[in-house]
C-alpha positions in Angstrom: -6.6 -48.0 -60.3 -3.3 -47.1 -58.6 -0.7 -45.7 -61.1 2.3 -47.9 -61.7 4.1 -46.2 -64.5 4.9 -42.8 -66.1 5.6 -42.6 -69.8 7.2 -39.5 -71.2 7.2 -38.1 -74.7 10.7 -36.8 -75.5 10.8 -33.9 -78.0 9.2 -30.9 -76.4 8.4 -32.7 -73.1 11.7 -33.8 -71.6 13.8 -31.5 -73.8 12.4 -28.5 -75.7 13.7 -29.4 -79.1 10.6 -28.0 -80.8 11.3 -24.3 -80.2 14.9 -24.5 -81.6 13.6 -26.5 -84.6 11.1 -23.9 -85.4 13.5 -21.1 -84.9 16.1 -22.7 -87.2 13.6 -23.3 -90.0 12.2 -19.8 -89.6 15.7 -18.4 -90.1 16.1 -20.5 -93.2 12.8 -19.3 -94.7 13.6 -15.7 -93.9 16.9 -16.0 -95.8 14.8 -16.9 -98.9 12.5 -13.9 -98.3 9.5 -15.9 -97.3 7.7 -16.8 -94.0 7.5 -20.3 -92.5 3.7 -21.1 -92.4 3.0 -21.4 -88.6 -0.3 -23.3 -88.9 1.2 -26.0 -91.1 4.2 -26.2 -88.8 2.2 -26.5 -85.7 0.0 -29.3 -87.1 3.2 -31.4 -87.8 4.4 -31.3 -84.2 4.5 -34.7 -82.5 4.5 -36.7 -85.7 7.3 -39.0 -86.9 9.3 -38.1 -90.0 7.6 -40.9 -92.1 4.1 -39.9 -91.0 4.5 -36.1 -91.3 2.5 -34.5 -94.2 4.5 -31.2 -93.9 7.6 -31.1 -96.0 9.6 -28.0 -95.2 11.8 -28.3 -98.3 9.0 -28.6 -100.7 7.1 -25.8 -99.0 10.1 -23.5 -99.1 10.4 -24.2 -102.9 6.7 -23.5 -103.4 6.7 -20.3 -101.4 10.0 -18.9 -102.8 9.2 -20.0 -106.4 12.6 -21.5 -107.0 14.5 -24.8 -106.5 16.7 -24.9 -103.5 19.9 -26.7 -102.7 18.4 -29.2 -100.3 21.7 -30.6 -99.0 22.9 -27.0 -98.4 19.7 -26.1 -96.6 19.8 -29.3 -94.6 23.3 -28.5 -93.4 22.5 -24.9 -92.5 19.3 -25.9 -90.7 21.1 -28.6 -88.7 23.9 -26.2 -87.6 21.4 -23.6 -86.5 19.2 -26.2 -84.7 22.1 -28.0 -82.9 23.5 -24.7 -81.7 20.1 -23.8 -80.1 19.5 -27.3 -78.7 22.9 -27.3 -77.0 21.7 -24.4 -74.9 18.7 -26.4 -73.6 18.5 -28.5 -70.4 15.8 -30.8 -69.2 12.5 -29.0 -68.8 11.4 -27.8 -65.4 10.2 -30.6 -63.1 11.3 -33.5 -65.2 14.2 -34.6 -63.0 12.1 -34.1 -59.9 9.4 -36.3 -61.4 12.0 -39.0 -62.2 13.3 -38.8 -58.7 9.9 -39.0 -57.2 8.8 -41.9 -59.4 11.9 -43.9 -58.4 11.2 -43.3 -54.7 7.7 -44.6 -55.2 8.8 -47.6 -57.2 7.0 -46.5 -60.4 8.2 -47.8 -63.7 9.4 -45.3 -66.3 9.5 -45.2 -70.1 9.9 -42.9 -73.0 7.6 -43.1 -76.0 8.9 -40.9 -78.9 8.1 -40.5 -82.5 11.8 -39.7 -83.1 14.5 -42.3 -83.7 16.8 -43.9 -81.2 19.9 -42.2 -82.5 18.4 -38.9 -81.6 16.5 -39.7 -78.4 19.2 -41.9 -76.8 21.9 -39.4 -77.6 20.2 -36.5 -75.9 18.9 -38.6 -73.0 22.5 -39.5 -72.4 23.7 -35.9 -72.7 21.1 -35.0 -70.1 22.2 -37.9 -67.9 18.8 -39.4 -68.0 19.0 -42.5 -70.3 19.6 -44.9 -67.4 16.7 -43.6 -65.5 14.2 -45.3 -67.8 13.1 -48.9 -67.8 12.3 -48.7 -71.5 12.8 -46.3 -74.4 10.4 -46.8 -77.3 11.1 -44.8 -80.5 10.1 -44.7 -84.2 12.5 -47.5 -84.9 10.5 -49.9 -82.7 7.0 -49.5 -84.3 5.4 -49.4 -87.7 3.4 -46.2 -87.0 4.2 -43.2 -84.9 2.0 -40.7 -83.1 -0.9 -39.9 -83.4 -1.2 -43.7 -83.8 -1.3 -45.4 -80.4 1.2 -48.0 -81.3 4.1 -46.4 -79.4 2.2 -46.2 -76.1 0.8 -49.7 -76.5 4.3 -50.9 -77.0 5.5 -49.0 -74.0 3.0 -50.3 -71.5 3.5 -53.8 -72.8 7.3 -53.5 -72.3 6.8 -52.2 -68.8 4.3 -55.0 -68.0 1.5 -52.7 -66.8 -2.1 -52.1 -67.9 -2.8 -48.9 -69.9 -5.1 -47.7 -67.1 -2.2 -47.9 -64.6 0.0 -45.6 -66.6 0.2 -41.8 -67.1 1.4 -40.3 -70.4 3.2 -37.0 -70.1 3.0 -35.1 -73.4 3.2 -31.7 -75.0 1.3 -31.9 -78.3 -2.2 -32.8 -79.6 -0.7 -35.7 -81.7 0.9 -37.1 -78.7 -2.2 -36.8 -76.6 -4.3 -38.5 -79.2 -1.9 -41.4 -79.3 -1.8 -41.8 -75.5 -5.6 -41.5 -75.1 -6.2 -44.0 -77.9 -4.0 -46.4 -76.0 -6.0 -45.9 -72.8 -3.6 -43.8 -70.7 -4.3 -40.9 -68.4 -2.8 -37.9 -70.2 -0.9 -34.8 -68.8 0.0 -31.9 -71.2 2.9 -29.7 -70.3 3.2 -27.4 -73.4 6.4 -25.7 -74.5 6.4 -22.2 -76.2 5.4 -23.8 -79.5 2.7 -26.3 -78.4 1.2 -23.7 -76.0 -0.2 -22.3 -79.3 -2.1 -25.6 -79.9 -5.4 -26.9 -78.5 -4.6 -29.3 -75.7 -8.1 -29.9 -74.5 -7.8 -33.7 -75.0 -5.5 -33.9 -71.9 -6.9 -34.9 -68.6 -4.6 -32.4 -66.9 -2.8 -29.3 -68.3 0.2 -27.8 -66.5 2.5 -25.1 -67.7 5.3 -27.4 -66.6 5.8 -30.4 -64.3 7.2 -28.0 -61.7 3.7 -26.6 -61.3 2.1 -30.0 -60.7 3.3 -32.1 -57.8 3.7 -35.7 -58.6 1.6 -36.8 -55.6 -1.3 -34.6 -56.9 -1.0 -36.0 -60.4 -1.0 -39.6 -59.1 -4.1 -38.9 -57.0 -6.0 -37.4 -59.9 -5.0 -40.2 -62.3 -6.0 -42.9 -59.8 -9.6 -41.7 -59.6 -10.1 -40.7 -63.3 -13.4 -41.5 -65.0 -13.3 -43.1 -68.5 
């Protein structure tokens, strides 16, 4: 089936927010003399806040053996995180994909487990918000990834069949959501998600710059179930 739409994850896929988030929390944990548990952190990537079993505040208290000033930690973590994110630009190949998709008349959407106030703000900062026909976020659904609801909502909003859409993701939770919704899946891991198993993807590329859009569309159009 010819591909009619591309649907992008946001955090870690369009913008690498995941490495700055990890670095900020790691610095907080180190200030308490403990280590942020990497396996638990990695398992949480791609999940929405409400569906995430990993609580970094509770874990910090458990590992440090003392109560923490949660509001103070939250403010410190946010300052560290925003400083790092401000240094990021769109990941390699993203803008070229958007340009290529527009030239081909493909529909474009974002499907993110984050909320609109976060996603829309940073898409605007990158100058990309108006490039998408639809932006679906945690605010728009009852369950976030790995539940398929976000991707089901995105293809419905775009008016295409799942088999006619490609999901571009960076994490196992995102891939599970997209595959469960029936989409062809591309994984483009960032430094954090490169540590995770991404074998559920139909295609894995270090970045979109390494995978020409024409090649991706050809592979997706002839996929087997």
